[in-house]
C-alpha positions, 0 to 999 in steps of 0.5 A: 145690818138693819134696814135703815143701816142698809139705806144709809150705806146704799146712799153712801155707795151711790155718792162715791162710785168706783171707776168701774161703776162710773163706766158702767153707768155711762153705758146704761144711762138714759136706757141706752142698753136696749131700753132696759132700766137699772137702779143703783145700790138698792137696799132690800131688807138688810142687803144692798144690791148693786145693780137691780 
């Protein structure tokens, strides 16, 4: 997968989260987890990382 494909895929994944992902993000939204910051589906090179 090329980097631009990874970016498109990451955007698609962010738009349609699973129920488990929705639950996780409801817990960590607004740095609710000890002030930690999380990012969703981050494209790095040709890979897409779910939680960075």
